[in-house]
C-alpha positions as CSV (number, residue, x, y, z in Angstrom):
1,X,0.0,-0.1,0.0
2,X,1.1,3.2,-1.1
3,X,1.0,6.1,1.9
4,X,0.7,9.9,1.0
5,X,3.4,11.6,2.6
6,X,1.8,14.9,2.7
7,X,-1.5,13.4,3.7
8,X,0.1,11.5,6.5
9,X,1.8,14.4,7.7
10,X,-1.5,16.5,7.9
11,X,-3.3,13.7,9.7
12,X,-0.4,13.3,12.2
13,X,-0.1,16.9,12.8
14,X,-4.1,17.2,13.3
15,X,-4.0,14.3,15.8
16,X,-1.1,15.7,17.7
17,X,-2.8,19.3,17.9
18,X,-6.0,17.4,19.0
19,X,-4.3,15.7,21.8
20,X,-2.7,18.9,22.9
21,X,-6.0,21.0,23.2
22,X,-7.5,17.7,25.2
23,X,-4.5,17.6,27.7
24,X,-4.5,21.7,28.1
25,X,-8.4,21.2,29.0
26,X,-7.4,18.4,31.5
27,X,-4.6,20.5,33.0
28,X,-7.2,23.3,33.5
29,X,-10.0,21.1,35.0
30,X,-8.2,18.2,36.5
31,X,-4.8,19.7,37.7
32,X,-4.3,17.0,40.6
33,X,-4.6,14.1,38.5
34,X,-1.2,11.8,38.8
35,X,-1.9,10.8,35.2
36,X,-1.8,14.3,33.9
37,X,1.8,14.5,35.7
38,X,2.9,11.1,34.1
39,X,1.7,12.4,30.9
40,X,3.9,15.5,31.2
41,X,7.0,13.5,32.1
42,X,6.4,11.2,29.3
43,X,6.1,14.1,26.9
44,X,9.6,14.9,28.2
45,X,11.0,11.5,27.4
46,X,9.4,11.6,24.0
47,X,11.0,14.8,23.0
48,X,14.4,13.2,24.1
49,X,14.2,10.2,22.0
50,X,12.6,12.4,19.1
51,X,16.0,14.4,19.4
52,X,18.1,11.7,19.5
53,X,16.5,10.0,16.4
54,X,16.7,13.6,14.6
55,X,20.4,13.3,15.1
56,X,20.9,10.0,13.3
57,X,18.4,10.3,10.4
58,X,18.4,12.5,7.4
59,X,15.0,12.1,5.5
60,X,12.7,13.0,8.7
61,X,15.1,15.4,10.7
62,X,13.1,18.6,9.6
63,X,9.8,17.0,10.5
64,X,11.2,15.4,13.8
65,X,12.8,18.9,14.7
66,X,9.5,20.7,14.4
67,X,7.6,18.3,16.1
68,X,10.0,18.3,19.2
69,X,9.7,22.1,19.2
70,X,5.8,21.9,19.4
71,X,6.3,19.2,22.1
72,X,8.6,21.4,24.3
73,X,6.3,24.6,23.4
74,X,3.5,22.6,24.7
75,X,5.5,21.7,28.1
76,X,6.1,25.4,28.8
77,X,2.5,26.3,28.2
78,X,1.5,23.7,30.6
79,X,3.9,24.7,33.2
80,X,2.7,28.2,32.5
81,X,-1.0,27.1,33.1
82,X,-0.1,25.5,36.3
83,X,1.7,28.4,37.4
84,X,-1.1,30.9,36.3
85,X,-3.9,29.0,37.9
86,X,-2.2,28.2,41.2
87,X,-1.8,24.7,41.0
88,X,0.2,24.0,44.1
89,X,-0.3,20.4,43.8
90,X,2.9,20.6,41.7
91,X,5.9,21.2,43.6
92,X,7.6,23.7,41.2
93,X,4.5,25.9,41.4
94,X,4.5,25.3,45.5
95,X,8.1,26.4,45.5
96,X,8.2,29.5,43.5
97,X,4.7,31.0,43.3
98,X,2.0,32.5,45.7
99,X,-1.9,33.2,45.1
100,X,-1.4,36.9,45.7
101,X,1.2,37.5,42.9
102,X,0.3,39.1,39.7
103,X,-0.1,37.2,36.8
104,X,2.8,38.2,34.9
105,X,5.1,37.5,38.0
106,X,3.4,33.8,38.2
107,X,4.1,33.3,34.7
108,X,7.4,34.8,35.1
109,X,8.5,31.7,37.4
110,X,8.7,29.7,34.6
111,X,12.3,30.9,34.2
112,X,12.2,31.5,37.9
113,X,13.5,28.1,39.3
114,X,16.1,25.5,38.0
115,X,13.6,23.0,36.2
116,X,11.6,25.8,34.5
117,X,14.8,27.4,33.3
118,X,16.4,24.2,31.7
119,X,12.9,23.6,29.8
120,X,12.8,27.0,28.9
121,X,16.3,27.0,27.4
122,X,15.7,23.5,26.0
123,X,12.4,25.1,24.2
124,X,14.8,28.0,22.8
125,X,17.3,25.6,21.2
126,X,14.7,23.5,19.7
127,X,13.2,26.8,18.0
128,X,16.7,27.8,16.4
129,X,17.1,24.0,15.5
130,X,13.9,24.6,13.4
131,X,15.5,27.6,11.8
132,X,18.8,25.8,11.2
133,X,17.4,22.3,9.9
134,X,18.2,23.1,6.1
135,X,22.0,24.2,6.8
136,X,25.1,22.1,6.7
137,X,25.4,18.9,8.8
138,X,28.0,20.3,11.1
139,X,25.4,23.0,12.0
140,X,22.2,21.1,12.5
141,X,23.9,18.3,14.5
142,X,25.8,20.8,16.5
143,X,22.6,22.4,17.7
144,X,20.9,19.2,18.3
145,X,24.1,18.0,20.4
146,X,23.3,20.9,22.7
147,X,19.7,20.2,23.2
148,X,20.2,16.8,24.3
149,X,21.9,17.7,27.6
150,X,19.2,19.8,28.7
151,X,16.5,17.3,27.7
152,X,18.4,14.4,29.4
153,X,18.5,16.8,32.5
154,X,14.7,17.3,32.5
155,X,14.0,13.2,32.2
156,X,15.7,13.2,35.8
157,X,14.7,16.5,37.4
158,X,11.6,18.2,35.9
159,X,8.9,20.8,37.0
160,X,6.1,18.6,36.7
161,X,6.5,16.2,39.9
162,X,3.6,16.5,42.7
163,X,3.9,18.3,46.2
164,X,4.2,15.9,48.8
165,X,1.9,15.5,52.0
166,X,4.9,16.7,54.0
167,X,5.4,19.7,52.0
168,X,2.0,20.7,52.3
169,X,2.2,20.2,56.0
170,X,4.9,22.7,56.4
171,X,3.3,25.5,54.3
172,X,0.4,25.6,51.7
173,X,2.9,27.5,49.2
174,X,6.6,28.8,49.6
175,X,5.8,32.0,47.5
176,X,8.5,34.1,45.5
177,X,11.4,35.6,46.6
178,X,10.4,39.4,47.6
179,X,13.2,40.8,45.5
180,X,11.9,39.0,42.6
181,X,8.2,40.4,42.7
182,X,9.2,43.3,40.5
183,X,8.5,43.9,36.7
184,X,11.9,43.4,35.6
185,X,11.6,39.7,36.5
186,X,9.4,39.5,33.4
187,X,12.1,41.3,31.4
188,X,15.8,40.7,32.6
189,X,16.0,36.8,33.1
190,X,14.6,35.9,29.8
191,X,16.9,38.5,27.9
192,X,19.9,36.9,29.4
193,X,18.7,33.3,28.7
194,X,17.6,34.1,25.1
195,X,21.2,35.5,24.7
196,X,23.0,32.3,26.1
197,X,20.7,30.1,23.7
198,X,21.5,32.5,20.5
199,X,25.0,32.1,21.4
200,X,24.9,28.4,21.2
201,X,23.3,28.2,17.8
202,X,26.7,28.5,15.5
203,X,28.6,26.1,17.9
204,X,28.8,23.3,15.3
205,X,29.3,25.8,12.3
206,X,32.2,27.4,14.2
207,X,33.7,24.0,14.7
208,X,33.4,23.4,10.8
209,X,35.1,26.7,10.0
210,X,37.7,26.2,12.2
211,X,38.6,22.9,11.1
212,X,37.2,22.6,7.4
213,X,37.5,26.4,6.6
214,X,34.2,26.5,5.0
215,X,30.4,26.3,6.0
216,X,27.6,28.8,7.0
217,X,29.5,30.2,10.1
218,X,30.0,33.9,8.9
219,X,26.2,34.2,7.7
220,X,25.1,32.7,10.9
221,X,27.3,34.7,13.2
222,X,26.4,38.1,11.8
223,X,22.6,37.1,12.1
224,X,22.8,35.7,15.8
225,X,25.6,37.4,17.3
226,X,24.7,40.9,16.8
227,X,21.1,39.9,17.8
228,X,22.6,38.2,20.9
229,X,24.7,41.4,21.5
230,X,21.8,43.5,21.4
231,X,19.6,41.5,23.7
232,X,22.6,40.6,25.9
233,X,22.7,44.7,26.3
234,X,19.3,45.2,26.8
235,X,19.4,42.3,29.4
236,X,22.4,43.9,31.4
237,X,20.8,47.5,31.4
238,X,17.4,46.3,32.7
239,X,19.4,44.1,35.2
240,X,21.2,47.5,36.1
241,X,17.9,49.5,36.6
242,X,16.4,46.9,38.5
243,X,19.8,46.5,40.9
244,X,19.8,50.5,41.2
245,X,16.0,50.3,42.7
246,X,16.5,47.2,44.8
247,X,17.6,47.2,48.4
248,X,19.9,44.0,48.2
249,X,21.9,46.3,45.6
250,X,21.4,50.3,45.9
251,X,23.8,50.4,43.0
252,X,23.5,50.0,39.3
253,X,26.9,47.7,39.1
254,X,28.5,46.1,42.0
255,X,30.8,43.4,40.4
256,X,28.9,40.4,41.8
257,X,30.6,37.2,40.7
258,X,27.6,36.6,38.3
259,X,27.8,40.0,37.2
260,X,31.3,39.6,36.5
261,X,30.6,36.1,34.6
262,X,27.9,38.1,32.5
263,X,30.6,40.7,31.8
264,X,33.1,38.1,30.7
265,X,30.7,37.0,27.9
266,X,29.9,40.5,26.8
267,X,33.6,41.0,26.4
268,X,34.0,37.9,24.4
269,X,30.9,38.6,22.2
270,X,32.1,42.2,21.6
271,X,35.6,41.0,20.9
272,X,34.6,38.7,17.9
273,X,31.9,41.1,16.5
274,X,34.5,43.6,16.0
275,X,36.0,41.0,13.4
276,X,33.4,39.4,11.7
277,X,33.0,41.7,8.9
278,X,36.9,41.0,8.1
279,X,36.4,37.3,8.6
280,X,37.9,35.1,5.7
281,X,37.5,31.2,6.2
282,X,41.1,31.2,4.4
283,X,42.6,34.1,5.5
284,X,41.9,37.0,8.2
285,X,40.9,35.6,11.6
286,X,40.2,32.4,9.8
287,X,40.6,30.4,13.2
288,X,40.5,32.8,16.0
289,X,36.8,34.2,15.5
290,X,35.3,30.6,15.3
291,X,37.3,29.9,18.7
292,X,36.0,32.9,20.3
293,X,32.4,32.2,19.1
294,X,32.8,28.7,21.0
295,X,34.6,30.4,24.2
296,X,31.6,33.0,24.1
297,X,28.9,30.4,24.2
298,X,31.1,28.4,27.1
299,X,31.0,31.4,28.8
300,X,27.4,32.0,28.5
301,X,26.6,28.7,30.3
302,X,29.4,29.1,32.6
303,X,27.7,32.2,34.0
304,X,24.8,30.4,34.8
305,X,27.0,27.7,36.3
306,X,28.3,30.7,38.5
307,X,24.9,31.7,39.8
308,X,24.0,28.1,40.6
309,X,27.1,27.7,42.5
310,X,26.8,28.2,46.7
311,X,31.0,28.6,46.6
312,X,30.8,32.3,46.2
313,X,28.3,34.6,48.0
314,X,26.3,36.1,45.1
315,X,23.5,38.3,45.0
316,X,21.7,36.5,42.0
317,X,21.5,33.1,44.1
318,X,17.8,32.8,44.3
319,X,17.4,29.2,43.1
320,X,19.2,25.9,44.3
321,X,22.3,24.0,42.6
322,X,20.5,20.9,41.4
323,X,21.5,21.7,37.5
324,X,25.0,22.8,38.6
325,X,26.5,19.3,37.2
326,X,24.3,19.7,34.2
327,X,25.7,23.5,33.1
328,X,29.2,22.6,34.3
329,X,29.2,19.5,31.7
330,X,27.8,21.7,28.9
331,X,30.2,24.4,29.6
332,X,33.3,22.3,29.8
333,X,32.4,20.4,26.9
334,X,32.0,23.6,24.9
335,X,35.5,24.8,26.2
336,X,37.4,21.4,25.2
337,X,35.6,21.5,21.8
338,X,36.9,24.8,21.2
339,X,40.4,24.3,22.1
340,X,40.5,20.8,20.6
341,X,39.2,22.6,17.3
342,X,41.8,25.4,17.4
343,X,44.6,22.6,17.9
344,X,43.3,20.4,15.2
345,X,42.6,23.4,12.8
346,X,46.5,24.5,13.4
347,X,47.9,20.8,12.7
348,X,45.6,20.9,9.4
349,X,46.9,24.2,8.4
350,X,50.5,23.3,8.9
351,X,50.2,20.2,6.7
352,X,48.4,22.3,4.0
353,X,51.1,24.7,4.1
354,X,53.8,21.9,3.9
355,X,52.0,20.7,0.7
356,X,51.7,23.9,-0.7
357,X,55.5,24.9,-0.5
358,X,56.7,22.6,-3.5
359,X,53.6,23.6,-5.4
360,X,54.4,27.5,-5.0
361,X,58.2,26.9,-6.1
362,X,56.8,25.0,-9.2
363,X,54.2,27.3,-10.0
364,X,56.6,30.3,-9.8
365,X,58.5,29.2,-13.1
366,X,58.5,30.9,-16.5
367,X,56.4,29.4,-19.4
368,X,59.2,26.8,-20.8
369,X,58.8,28.7,-24.3
370,X,60.3,31.9,-22.7
371,X,63.6,30.4,-22.2
372,X,64.4,33.0,-19.4
373,X,65.3,32.7,-16.1
374,X,62.6,34.1,-13.3
375,X,65.6,36.8,-12.1
376,X,66.5,37.7,-15.7
377,X,62.6,38.0,-16.7
378,X,61.8,40.4,-13.6
379,X,64.8,42.5,-14.2
380,X,63.7,42.7,-17.8
381,X,62.3,45.9,-19.6
382,X,58.8,46.4,-20.0
383,X,58.5,44.9,-23.5
384,X,59.6,41.6,-22.1
385,X,56.8,41.7,-19.5
386,X,54.0,40.4,-21.8
387,X,56.4,37.4,-22.0
388,X,56.2,36.5,-18.3
389,X,53.3,34.0,-17.7
390,X,52.7,32.6,-14.1
391,X,50.9,29.1,-13.9
392,X,48.1,28.8,-11.2
393,X,48.5,32.4,-9.8
394,X,44.9,32.1,-8.2
395,X,46.6,29.8,-5.6
396,X,48.8,32.6,-4.2
397,X,47.1,34.7,-1.7
398,X,49.6,37.4,-0.7
399,X,49.5,38.6,2.9
400,X,47.1,41.5,3.5
401,X,48.7,44.9,4.1
402,X,48.6,46.1,7.5
403,X,46.4,49.4,7.4
404,X,45.4,51.5,10.2
405,X,41.8,50.1,10.0
406,X,43.2,46.4,10.2
407,X,45.2,47.5,13.5
408,X,42.4,49.0,15.1
409,X,40.2,45.6,14.4
410,X,42.9,43.8,16.1
411,X,43.3,46.0,19.1
412,X,39.5,45.7,19.5
413,X,39.6,42.0,19.2
414,X,42.3,41.3,21.6
415,X,41.7,44.2,23.8
416,X,38.0,42.9,24.5
417,X,39.3,39.4,24.8
418,X,42.0,40.3,27.2
419,X,39.4,42.3,29.2
420,X,37.4,39.2,29.2
421,X,40.1,37.1,30.6
422,X,41.0,39.5,33.2
423,X,37.0,38.5,34.4
424,X,37.6,35.1,34.1
425,X,41.1,35.2,36.2
426,X,39.3,36.7,39.1
427,X,36.4,34.3,39.3
428,X,39.0,31.4,38.9
429,X,41.1,33.0,41.8
430,X,38.0,33.1,43.9
431,X,36.9,29.7,43.1
432,X,40.7,28.3,43.9
433,X,40.7,30.4,47.1
434,X,37.6,28.7,48.2
435,X,38.7,25.2,47.0
436,X,42.1,25.5,48.8
437,X,40.6,27.6,51.5
438,X,42.8,30.5,51.1
439,X,41.3,33.5,52.5
440,X,41.6,37.2,51.4
441,X,43.4,39.5,53.7
442,X,41.2,42.6,53.1
443,X,37.7,42.9,54.4
444,X,35.1,45.7,53.6
445,X,35.5,48.9,55.3
446,X,32.0,48.8,57.1
447,X,33.1,45.8,59.1
448,X,34.8,47.8,62.0
449,X,31.3,49.7,62.3
450,X,29.5,46.5,63.1
451,X,31.8,44.6,65.0
452,X,31.0,45.9,68.3
453,X,27.2,45.7,67.8
454,X,27.1,42.2,66.4
455,X,27.1,38.6,68.0
456,X,30.5,36.6,66.8
457,X,28.4,34.0,65.4
458,X,27.2,36.6,63.1
459,X,30.4,38.1,62.4
460,X,31.7,34.7,61.5
461,X,29.2,34.3,59.3
462,X,29.4,37.6,57.4
463,X,33.2,37.0,57.1
464,X,32.6,33.9,55.3
465,X,30.7,35.6,52.7
466,X,33.6,38.0,51.7
467,X,36.6,35.8,52.1
468,X,37.0,34.5,48.6
469,X,35.4,37.6,46.4
470,X,35.8,41.1,47.9
471,X,36.2,43.8,45.1
472,X,38.3,47.1,46.0
473,X,36.1,49.5,43.9
474,X,38.8,52.2,44.6
475,X,41.7,50.3,43.0
476,X,39.4,49.0,40.2
477,X,38.2,52.8,39.3
478,X,41.9,53.8,39.3
479,X,42.7,51.4,36.6
480,X,39.5,52.0,34.8
481,X,39.5,55.7,34.3
482,X,43.1,55.7,32.3
483,X,42.1,52.6,30.5
484,X,39.0,54.6,29.2
485,X,41.1,57.6,28.5
486,X,43.3,55.5,26.0
487,X,40.2,54.0,24.4
488,X,38.6,57.1,23.7
489,X,41.8,58.5,22.4
490,X,42.3,55.4,20.1
491,X,38.7,55.5,19.1
492,X,38.4,59.2,18.5
493,X,41.3,59.1,15.9
494,X,39.9,56.0,14.5
495,X,36.4,57.7,13.7
496,X,37.7,61.2,12.6
497,X,36.3,61.5,8.9
498,X,40.1,62.6,7.7
499,X,41.4,60.9,4.9
500,X,45.2,62.1,6.2
501,X,46.6,60.2,9.0
502,X,48.8,63.3,9.7
503,X,45.6,65.5,10.3
504,X,44.0,62.9,12.5
505,X,47.0,62.4,14.3
506,X,47.4,66.2,14.9
507,X,43.7,66.4,16.0
508,X,44.5,63.6,18.8
509,X,47.7,65.7,20.0
510,X,45.1,68.7,20.4
511,X,42.5,67.0,22.1
512,X,45.5,65.5,24.8
513,X,46.5,69.2,25.2
514,X,42.9,70.4,25.7
515,X,42.6,67.8,28.1
516,X,45.5,68.7,30.2
517,X,44.3,72.2,30.3
518,X,40.7,71.2,31.2
519,X,42.1,69.1,34.2
520,X,45.0,71.9,35.4
521,X,42.8,74.8,35.1
522,X,39.2,74.7,34.3
523,X,38.3,71.8,36.5
524,X,34.8,71.4,35.6
525,X,34.0,68.3,37.6
526,X,35.5,69.4,40.7
527,X,33.3,72.7,40.4
528,X,30.2,70.5,40.3
529,X,30.8,67.8,42.5
530,X,32.0,67.7,46.1
531,X,33.6,64.4,45.5
532,X,33.2,62.5,49.0
533,X,32.3,59.4,47.8
534,X,31.7,55.8,49.0
535,X,34.4,54.3,47.3
536,X,37.4,56.0,49.2
537,X,38.2,58.8,51.3
538,X,40.9,59.5,48.5
539,X,38.0,60.0,46.0
540,X,39.2,63.7,45.2
541,X,42.3,62.0,44.2
542,X,40.4,61.2,40.9
543,X,39.3,64.4,39.9
544,X,42.5,65.3,37.5
545,X,41.9,62.1,35.5
546,X,38.3,62.3,35.5
547,X,38.7,65.7,34.0
548,X,41.2,64.8,31.8
549,X,38.8,62.0,30.5
550,X,36.0,64.4,30.2
551,X,37.8,66.1,27.6
552,X,38.8,63.0,25.9
553,X,34.9,61.6,26.0
554,X,34.3,64.9,24.4
555,X,36.9,64.4,21.4
556,X,35.4,60.7,20.8
557,X,31.9,62.1,20.8
558,X,32.6,64.8,18.3
559,X,34.6,62.4,16.2
560,X,31.8,59.6,16.3
561,X,29.4,62.8,15.3
562,X,31.4,63.7,12.5
563,X,31.8,60.2,11.4
564,X,27.8,59.9,11.2
565,X,27.2,62.7,9.1
566,X,25.6,62.3,5.8
567,X,27.3,61.2,2.8
568,X,27.7,64.8,1.1
569,X,30.2,65.2,3.7
570,X,31.8,61.8,4.4
571,X,31.5,60.7,0.8
572,X,29.8,57.5,1.6
573,X,27.2,55.7,-0.2
574,X,23.7,55.7,0.8
575,X,23.9,51.9,1.5
576,X,27.1,52.1,3.5
577,X,25.7,55.2,5.4
578,X,22.4,53.8,6.7
579,X,23.5,50.1,7.2
580,X,26.9,50.6,8.8
581,X,28.4,54.3,9.5
582,X,25.5,55.7,11.2
583,X,24.5,52.6,13.4
584,X,28.1,51.8,14.4
585,X,29.0,55.5,15.2
586,X,26.0,55.9,17.3
587,X,27.0,52.4,18.9
588,X,30.4,53.6,20.1
589,X,29.0,57.1,21.0
590,X,26.4,55.6,23.4
591,X,28.7,53.0,24.9
592,X,31.4,56.0,25.6
593,X,29.1,58.3,27.1
594,X,27.6,55.5,29.3
595,X,30.9,54.4,30.6
596,X,32.2,57.9,31.4
597,X,28.7,58.6,33.4
598,X,29.1,55.3,35.2
599,X,32.8,56.1,36.3
600,X,31.6,59.3,37.5
601,X,28.6,57.8,39.1
602,X,30.8,55.1,41.3
603,X,33.8,57.6,42.0
604,X,31.8,60.9,42.7
605,X,29.0,59.4,44.5
606,X,28.2,61.2,47.8
607,X,26.8,60.0,51.2
608,X,24.9,61.9,53.8
609,X,23.8,60.4,56.9
610,X,21.2,61.8,59.3
611,X,20.3,60.7,62.4
612,X,16.8,60.8,63.6
613,X,14.3,59.7,66.3
614,X,11.0,58.5,65.4
615,X,8.2,58.9,65.8
616,X,9.3,62.5,67.2
617,X,10.4,63.7,63.6
618,X,7.5,62.6,61.7
619,X,5.9,65.3,59.5
620,X,8.8,67.6,60.4
621,X,11.4,69.1,58.1
622,X,14.6,67.0,58.3
623,X,17.6,69.1,57.3
624,X,20.2,66.8,55.3
625,X,22.6,69.6,54.1
626,X,22.4,73.1,53.1
627,X,20.6,72.2,50.1
628,X,18.4,69.2,51.0
629,X,15.6,68.6,53.2
630,X,12.9,66.0,53.5
631,X,9.7,65.5,55.1
632,X,8.3,61.8,56.1
633,X,4.9,61.1,57.1
634,X,3.9,58.4,59.4
635,X,3.7,55.0,58.1
636,X,0.4,53.7,57.9
637,X,0.3,49.8,58.9
638,X,-1.2,47.5,56.5
639,X,-1.7,44.0,57.0
640,X,-1.8,42.1,53.9
641,X,-1.9,38.7,55.0
642,X,-1.1,37.0,58.3
643,X,2.3,37.7,60.0
644,X,3.0,39.7,56.9
645,X,3.4,43.7,57.2
646,X,3.4,46.6,54.7
647,X,4.5,50.1,56.1
648,X,3.4,52.7,53.4
649,X,5.0,56.5,53.6
650,X,4.9,60.0,52.0
651,X,7.9,61.6,51.6
652,X,8.6,65.1,50.4
653,X,12.1,66.6,49.1
654,X,13.0,70.3,49.3
655,X,15.9,71.4,47.3
656,X,16.7,74.9,48.5
657,X,13.6,77.1,48.0
658,X,12.1,74.5,45.5
659,X,9.7,72.0,46.9
660,X,8.4,69.0,45.2
661,X,7.1,65.3,46.0
662,X,9.2,62.7,45.2
663,X,6.6,59.9,45.6
664,X,3.1,60.3,46.8
665,X,2.9,56.8,48.0
666,X,6.0,54.7,48.8
667,X,7.3,51.6,50.4
668,X,9.7,51.5,53.5
669,X,9.0,47.9,54.2
670,X,7.0,45.1,52.9
671,X,6.8,41.2,53.3
672,X,8.3,41.1,56.5
673,X,7.4,37.8,58.5
674,X,8.2,39.4,61.6
675,X,10.6,36.6,62.6
676,X,13.5,38.1,65.0
677,X,16.1,39.2,62.8
678,X,19.6,37.9,63.5
679,X,21.5,40.4,65.5
680,X,19.4,43.4,64.3
681,X,21.1,46.5,66.2
682,X,19.2,49.3,64.7
683,X,20.4,52.4,63.1
684,X,24.3,51.1,62.4
685,X,22.8,47.8,60.9
686,X,20.5,49.6,58.6
687,X,23.4,51.8,57.5
688,X,25.7,48.4,56.7
689,X,22.8,46.9,54.9
690,X,22.4,50.0,52.7
691,X,26.3,49.8,51.8
692,X,26.7,46.3,51.0
693,X,24.4,43.6,49.6
694,X,26.0,40.7,50.9
695,X,25.5,42.0,54.6
696,X,21.6,43.0,53.6
697,X,21.1,39.1,52.6
698,X,23.3,37.6,55.5
699,X,21.3,40.1,58.0
700,X,17.8,39.6,56.6
701,X,15.6,36.9,55.3
702,X,13.9,36.4,52.0
703,X,10.8,38.4,53.0
704,X,12.5,41.5,54.5
705,X,12.8,44.1,51.7
706,X,13.4,48.2,51.9
707,X,13.3,50.0,48.9
708,X,15.0,53.4,48.2
709,X,13.1,56.6,47.0
710,X,14.7,57.9,44.0
711,X,14.7,61.5,43.0
712,X,16.1,61.9,39.5
713,X,17.4,65.1,37.8
714,X,19.6,65.8,34.8
715,X,22.9,66.1,37.0
716,X,22.5,64.0,39.7
717,X,20.1,61.3,41.2
718,X,19.1,60.9,44.9
719,X,18.7,57.5,46.7
720,X,16.9,58.2,50.1
721,X,16.5,55.2,52.4
722,X,14.1,55.2,55.0
723,X,14.2,53.2,58.2
724,X,11.7,50.4,58.5
725,X,9.2,50.4,61.1
726,X,10.3,47.7,64.0
727,X,7.0,46.5,64.4
728,X,3.5,46.1,62.8
729,X,1.5,47.2,65.9
730,X,0.8,50.8,65.5
731,X,0.5,51.6,69.1
732,X,4.0,50.6,69.8
733,X,5.3,53.1,67.0
734,X,5.1,55.8,69.7
735,X,8.1,54.4,71.5
736,X,11.3,56.9,70.4
737,X,14.0,55.2,68.9
738,X,17.0,56.5,66.8
739,X,17.4,55.4,63.1
740,X,19.5,56.7,60.3
741,X,18.0,58.3,57.1
742,X,20.7,57.6,54.5
743,X,20.8,59.7,51.3
744,X,23.6,58.7,48.5
745,X,23.9,61.1,45.7
746,X,25.0,59.6,42.2
747,X,26.2,62.2,39.6
748,X,25.3,61.8,35.6
749,X,23.1,59.1,36.2
750,X,20.8,60.5,33.6
751,X,23.5,60.4,31.1
752,X,24.1,56.9,31.9
753,X,20.8,55.7,30.9
754,X,20.9,58.2,27.8
755,X,24.1,56.7,26.5
756,X,22.9,52.9,27.0
757,X,19.7,53.4,25.6
758,X,21.5,55.1,22.4
759,X,24.0,52.3,22.1
760,X,21.0,49.9,22.4
761,X,18.9,51.6,19.7
762,X,21.6,51.8,17.4
763,X,22.7,48.1,17.7
764,X,19.2,46.9,17.4
765,X,18.9,48.9,14.2
766,X,22.2,47.5,13.1
767,X,21.3,44.1,14.0
768,X,17.9,44.2,11.9
769,X,19.0,46.2,9.0
770,X,22.4,45.5,8.2
771,X,23.1,42.4,6.2
772,X,26.2,40.8,5.0
773,X,25.7,41.6,1.4
774,X,26.2,44.8,0.3
775,X,28.4,45.8,3.1
776,X,32.0,46.9,2.5
777,X,34.8,44.7,3.7
778,X,37.2,46.6,5.9
779,X,40.5,47.1,3.8
């Protein structure tokens, strides 16, 4: 009997769709059914079998990959249904969700726990496997091999197991961590996970490009790596904004181990993106760029490995370490593949070169009929030139001439690569210290403040959080300022739209002279900001270097602006201008403005500490400085549910003679479960919590959270930290007690966000509208 393939596919698809709808209805109306849970687990096993079959077959691979994607999407939707409908019969929902959460937060728990994250990543990779199903065998099998570990992991630990009676006896549900109950939970984590999945997409093609010197890697890298850079940048920016408003952080960046690991990924990705336009599988960057692509993929998975490891105290550790070995295996496999591919490609290249040497000698001969030696012919007059005939001249690939543009690309690739290696070094050093039990000598500066008011057990626990990972922000900034100055100088000379090297070099010399005059005599930053920052008492020592950097950033911005001018000034074609010059110039301009603003915000920050007595000073003007005063209303106690307390206050800020409301309604404390806090000694402890996120996490449980009030202006931001009410009982609020109001002043925060958003918007435009075809290769 002959079977019509098209008819068979349609009937199979219809049956699968009908089964999915039926199962979805069962999930909605019979959520506690053990049969449904077993069916969902069986679909994971089926997905694993389908993926393995797709790896070994050729004829049905496309159909199998599509079917596998449909399976994983259905499983993601099923888990989202369980989360959205409060099916606490499922252990995953019981662990991470709560009935009073907003719907988008419930569904955001799809990536809020370990098993859900693994499922989400598997679905993403499955989608990309469908997109790559018609590419080379290396590419398709590469992405299939990367899906398999996630699916095998889901077979052993999955999000569809049922809650035990013992767990229900402990609590009806565990609920979401208080710090994750923000809008950014629906934005930041999925952007990061999508990025890491996109970095894995061209892994097989990268290995093929390294070993065979051919394949679709450049096409895939241009498409997916540009998109990954934009999405990763958006993820980092959203995370910075989230951290800036969150109590555990209070700063846009603090070099947490997970943040550092993400920074490494960004550096590696930026490094090989700078060379992609000049990549030639038989010439420029033939091996190093595919190697960097694999290394970046390994670093992306390694970043998730750091967030799941409990060795280093991290502000991102909201989930367990069950999948630690899975991510470790994938990351290590990618690293070994990258190194192995690099070694094999080097051996192959040397063998090819050894075979070509005799051919080159033989090819560089005259036509036998000329009867002239090579030396005599080359020294002959021009009338003899037509008699010279070289055979197989197409095999001769002359070494490209080192131009200024190629030099800049080379510096960019290796500069970002070395910067990423620096981050790897600090992470590896911290892990080695933990493994060998070698502690750092330097502890955070606020330890001396709390040592006299904390128990010895608590101090020992807090010290253990800082033994292996303590960042010296002052030393880091001291190195970052001159490094940024050099980058701005080199970049400014590169972007100047002058054809004459001498003219561009002279412009750079004039810019340096202007920077010296700016720092020595004008001193603009020193006139605006006091420089009594948190980083160090020597903050003012940075003013000279920062003023010089201000001038050089101005030079870089001016050069970038001239670079993006229209073609009638630049002499560039419309296609090149809109698809390359304009977006690339804006990307670099935004990054430089953002980087300079971040340095100013972290170096020139200012702290105002005011000791007050509550409730005596409620509804009275509290003077923080000559130019700042605030008025705080008495908080209203709102009981949202048993044993949980929410305090709501109003705050009014006065700037000189101008008075304005920061927030009509604000929260100073919420979701406090009222358990006795470990070693709570009041005002000093609150101040230390506002300084260091690790201390906050050590001294408070998952339900205690204070948010700063934030006032934003063009030149600076103010973070105002109010004390949390010590008790939910309004009658006890009348007891007078000393507290601190802490105000942090961050200069140039508006310019930080504007610069980053400009870079992100230009990068998004470049990733969408710039294609490999029609772009001019760097010469």
